[in-house]
C-alpha positions in Angstrom: -21.2 65.5 -59.8 -21.4 64.7 -56.0 -21.3 60.9 -56.6 -18.0 61.1 -58.4 -16.4 63.4 -55.9 -17.4 61.0 -53.0 -16.0 58.1 -54.9 -12.7 59.9 -55.5 -12.4 60.8 -51.9 -13.2 57.4 -50.6 -10.9 55.4 -52.8 -8.0 57.9 -53.5 -5.6 55.9 -51.3 -6.0 52.8 -53.4 -5.7 54.4 -56.8 -2.4 54.5 -58.6 -1.2 55.3 -62.1 1.3 52.3 -62.1 0.1 49.5 -64.3 1.6 46.3 -65.6 3.3 46.7 -69.0 0.8 44.4 -70.7 -2.0 46.8 -70.0 -2.8 49.9 -72.1 -3.9 52.7 -69.7 -4.3 55.3 -72.4 -6.8 53.0 -74.2 -8.5 52.4 -70.8 -9.0 56.1 -70.2 -10.4 56.7 -73.6 -12.8 53.7 -73.8 -13.4 53.0 -70.1 -12.0 49.5 -70.6 -8.7 47.8 -69.5 -7.1 45.9 -72.4 -5.4 42.8 -71.1 -3.0 40.3 -72.7 -4.7 37.0 -72.0 -1.5 35.0 -72.7 0.4 36.5 -69.8 0.9 33.7 -67.2 -0.9 34.3 -63.9 2.4 34.4 -61.9 3.9 36.9 -64.2 0.8 39.1 -64.1 0.9 39.0 -60.3 4.6 39.8 -60.2 4.1 42.8 -62.4 1.1 44.0 -60.4 3.0 43.8 -57.2 5.7 46.1 -58.5 3.5 49.0 -57.5 2.6 47.6 -54.1 4.4 47.6 -50.8 4.9 44.0 -49.6 2.6 43.1 -46.6 1.7 39.9 -44.9 -1.2 41.1 -42.7 -4.1 43.6 -42.7 -3.7 47.1 -41.3 -6.4 49.3 -39.9 -9.8 47.6 -40.0 -11.0 46.3 -36.7 -10.4 43.5 -34.2 -13.9 41.9 -34.6 -16.7 41.7 -37.2 -19.0 43.6 -34.9 -16.5 46.4 -34.3 -15.8 46.7 -38.1 -19.5 47.1 -38.9 -20.0 49.5 -36.0 -17.1 51.7 -37.2 -18.5 51.6 -40.8 -21.9 52.8 -39.6 -20.4 55.7 -37.6 -18.2 56.6 -40.5 -21.2 56.7 -42.9 -23.2 58.8 -40.4 -20.4 61.3 -40.1 -19.3 61.1 -43.7 -15.7 60.2 -42.5 -14.1 59.1 -45.7 -10.6 58.7 -44.1 -12.1 56.1 -41.7 -13.9 54.4 -44.5 -10.7 54.0 -46.4 -9.0 52.5 -43.4 -11.8 49.8 -43.1 -11.4 48.7 -46.7 -8.9 46.3 -48.3 -6.2 48.4 -49.9 -4.1 47.6 -53.0 -1.1 46.4 -51.1 -3.2 43.9 -49.1 -5.1 42.8 -52.2 -1.8 42.1 -54.0 0.0 40.3 -51.2 -2.5 38.7 -48.9 -5.8 38.3 -50.8 -5.5 37.7 -54.6 -3.5 34.5 -54.6 -6.2 32.4 -52.9 -9.3 34.3 -54.2 -11.4 32.0 -56.4 -11.9 34.7 -59.0 -8.1 34.7 -59.7 -8.0 30.9 -60.1 -9.4 28.5 -62.8 -12.0 28.6 -64.3 -12.3 32.4 -63.8 -8.6 33.4 -64.1 -9.1 37.1 -63.6 -5.8 38.9 -63.7 -4.9 40.8 -60.6 -5.1 44.1 -62.5 -8.6 43.4 -63.8 -9.9 42.0 -60.5 -8.6 45.0 -58.6 -10.2 47.3 -61.2 -13.5 45.6 -60.7 -13.3 45.6 -56.9 -12.3 49.2 -56.8 -15.0 50.3 -59.2 -17.8 48.4 -57.5 -16.6 49.7 -54.1 -16.7 53.3 -55.3 -20.2 53.0 -56.7 -21.5 51.3 -53.6 -20.0 53.7 -51.2 -21.2 56.7 -53.2 -24.8 55.3 -53.0 -24.5 54.6 -49.2 -23.2 58.1 -48.5 -25.8 59.7 -50.7 -28.6 57.8 -49.0 -27.5 57.7 -45.4 -24.5 60.0 -44.9 -24.7 63.0 -42.6 -27.5 61.8 -40.3 -28.4 59.1 -37.8 -28.8 55.7 -39.5 -30.9 54.0 -36.8 -28.7 50.9 -36.6 -30.3 48.0 -34.8 -28.1 45.0 -35.6 -26.6 43.0 -38.4 -26.9 39.4 -39.7 -24.3 37.7 -41.9 -24.7 34.5 -43.9 -23.9 31.5 -41.8 -21.5 30.0 -44.3 -17.8 30.9 -43.8 -15.2 30.4 -46.5 -11.6 29.7 -45.8 -9.1 30.7 -48.5 -5.6 30.0 -47.2 -5.0 32.2 -44.2 -8.0 34.3 -45.1 -11.6 33.8 -43.8 -14.4 35.3 -45.9 -17.7 36.2 -44.3 -20.9 37.4 -45.9 -23.0 38.6 -47.4 -24.4 40.6 -44.5 -27.5 42.7 -44.0 -27.9 45.6 -41.6 -31.2 46.3 -39.8 -32.3 49.8 -39.1 -35.3 51.8 -37.8 -36.6 53.9 -40.7 -38.3 57.3 -40.3 -41.7 55.5 -40.5 -40.8 53.5 -37.3 -40.5 50.2 -39.2 -37.4 48.0 -38.9 -35.9 47.4 -42.4 -32.9 45.4 -43.6 -30.4 46.8 -46.1 -27.3 45.4 -47.9 -24.8 48.2 -47.3 -21.5 46.5 -48.1 -20.0 43.4 -49.7 -17.9 40.5 -48.2 -15.8 40.8 -45.1 -12.2 39.5 -44.7 -10.6 38.2 -41.5 -6.9 37.5 -41.4 -4.7 37.2 -38.3 -7.3 38.6 -36.0 -8.0 41.7 -38.1 -11.2 42.4 -40.1 -11.7 44.6 -43.2 -14.2 45.0 -45.9 -13.2 43.4 -49.3 -15.6 45.7 -51.1 -18.3 48.3 -50.4 -20.5 47.0 -53.3 -24.1 47.0 -52.1 -27.7 46.6 -53.1 -29.4 49.9 -52.4 
């Protein structure tokens, strides 16, 4: 199926077979679920998750501004450049070392473990990117501009922006707004997408 092949290409760099010992990957493959040990302390779960990740303290790739990031994303969708799309998206190492610790979803009252939170981010990203490439990949998008929510959230050294909408000129000549991606992350002057989850 084309959708699955697109997702595999787009997110291959973030995938890994290494999982914390309190997970059961065989069961996850059979049932589509990840079984978690809810009694594992957060710091222990993060330590185990990080064993499969290179230690980083900054973002790599991405872009130097929000505008440049979104422009690169649009060009990559138009040209179906999955390598570029991977470089614009938060990867597993960055998630483990610079994003998870201050993300609200990993803190009370949500307390998502890093493995489960990464699983959800990666899955939603893959689905969203597959839809975007299926709908708009391979031809001119008709980009006009973009508008992001005015509220900005600071989480430690991270700045979170979004959601954003992109305006385009449709084949009918009308200008329409679409939600093509999820939240944006800025850290140390670099910008990346946290997820490609969208509303298409």
